[in-house]
N, C-alpha and C positions, 0 to 999 in steps of 0.2 A: 549496874543495871539490875533491877528486880527481875525475878524469874518470869513474871507475867509479861513484862515488857520485852524480854528476850523471846518469848514464845510468839508475841505479836509481831516482832521484827522478822522472826523466822517465817511466819505465815505470809507476811507481805512479800518477802523475797522468793518464796517457793510456791505459794498458792496450792498447797497440798490439801487433801481431804481431812475431815475430822478423824476418820479411822487411822490415817497416817500419824496425826498428832497423838492420838491415843497410844499407838505403838511406840512412839518415841518417848512418851511419858513413862511407859512401862520399862523401856530400855534404860532410861535415866535412873529409875529406882533400882533396877538390877545392878547397874554400873556403880552407883554410889555405895550400895551395900557391899559389893564384891571388892571395891577399891580399898576398903579398910584393911584387907589382908593381902591383896594382890598388887597394889600400887600400879593400877592400870593407867591412871592419869595423874598429873601433878596436882598437889593440894591447892595450888594457886588458881587452878582452873575449875575446881569443883563447883563453884557458884556461877560459872559461865559456860556450862556444858552446851546450852542451846546455840550459842554463837560460836564459841571457840572450837567446839568439836562437831556438833550436828550440822550447822550451816556450812562450816568450813569443808566438811566432807561432802555434803549434799551437792555443792556447786558443780562438781565434776559431771553429774548426770546430764548437764546441759551441753557437754562437749562430746557425749557418746552418741553415735549414730544408731538408729533402730536396726540397722543391718548387722551391727556387732552382736555376736551371739554368746560371747564368754568374757568374763572379767576375772582376773587373778589379783588379789590384794596380798602383797608380799610383806610379811612382818606385821600382821593385822593387829596384834596386841589387844586393845579394847574393842576392836571392830571398826576402827577408823582408817580409811574411809569405806572399806568394803561392805560392812554390815549396814551402814547408813545408805550406801548406794543400792543395796538389795531392797531396802525399804522404799527408796526413791523409785526404783524400777517397777516395783509392785504398784506404787501409787499411779504411775504413768502407763501401766499395762505394757511394759516392755519385758518380753520374755528373754531372759538371759541366764546362762549357767554361771554361777558365782562361786569361786573357791577362795577361801581364806587360808593363807599359809602362816602358821605360827609355830615357832620353835619351842616355846615354853608349854609343857603339858598342862600346867595349872591355868594358863591363859586360854589354851585351846579348849579346856573343859568349860571355862566360863562362856566362851563363844558358842559352844555346842548347846549349853543350857539356855542361853539367850535366844538362839535360833529356834529352839523348841518352844519356848514361851511365846515368841512372836509369830510362830507358825510360818517361817520363811523357808524357801527352798534353796538352802545354801550349804555347801560342803566345807568342813574344816579339815585341813591337812596338817597334821602335827609332825613337822620335820624341819630340818635345817635346809633352807633353800640353796645354800652354797654347796651342799652335798648331793643336790639333785643330779642324777645321772643322765636322764633323757632331757632333751631340749623342750621347752614349752612351745606350743603351737596355737595359743589362744589369741583372741582379737585385741583385748585391752588389758593393760597392766597398770596397777597403781601402787605407789609407796608414799607413806606419810610418817615422818618422825622415825625413819628406819636407819639409814646409814648416810655418810657423806656422799656427795654427788659423784666423786671419782669412783668410789666402790660400787655405786649403783650402776654407773656406766659400764664398768667391767662385768657386772652381773648380766646386764642386757646383752653385751657382746658375747659372753660365754654360754648363756643359758636360754636365749630366746631365738627361735627360728622364724624367719619371715616377719620381722618386726613391723607392726602397724601403728599402735598407739601405746605409749608408756607415759603415764602421768606422774610427775614428781612434784611434791609439795616442797617449796623452798622458802626459808625465812628471810630475815633482813640481810643475810650474807649471800643470798641467792645469786645476785649479779656477779659478785666477786668470784664465787665458786664456778659459775658458768664461764667467765673469762679465763680462769685458770684451767678448766677442763678443756677449753677450746685449743689449748696449746698441744694437747695430745690426741684430740678427737675431732673428726669432721662430723658435725651434728646438724641434722635438719630438724628444726623444732618450731613450735609456736609458743609464745610466751603471753600469759594473761595475768593481770593483777588480781589478787584474791579479793573476793567480795567482803571478807572479814577484816582485812588488814592491807592498807595501801603499800606497806613495806614488804609484803609477802607475795610470792609468785606461784602460779601453777604452770609448770613446764611440761609441754606435750612433745615428747621425742618421737619422731617418725622414721628417721634413718640414722644409723650410727656406723662410723668406720674409723678404725685406728689410723693415725697419720704415720 
């Protein structure tokens, strides 16, 4: 799909302002340039950024309540989905504290530079989330292309206090992973089909308890 067609499809699905499209165009340029040295996204997706990464990330904004006041993106990498959600929240006038957690110093620097260029109110935390000492108390958590589901569930169990919403992007093996995980966990969740791929899921975990 040509880039112009991708942008058209993105606009139809999201109905964002021209200012938001302009921000995403700038984000795309920064990403493509930085990707030559940082390997932020796979080469096979470089010509499909608007659908594969931007729209895929953006869809979560529709599942967030306006009463939610904070989002944490764990393993943010290139900024998906956290940085895109920051742009989406700005477009919809949703006031939220957004933190991007990224272990790699080089990727964290890219995120900080992009945030500055796009004039977003987002904080980058450069550390390993598995070494986090205090428990998180935020409203919403997101992970995309981070770790296998079992490891993410252990992370939720060990590091998050008063779990409300934890969104997990799952690919084609998502249902199989969920069935396997259910052997060890009682999980209260909502499951949605991704707007970008009928074989992919957005899992919203609301409660979690070890069996």
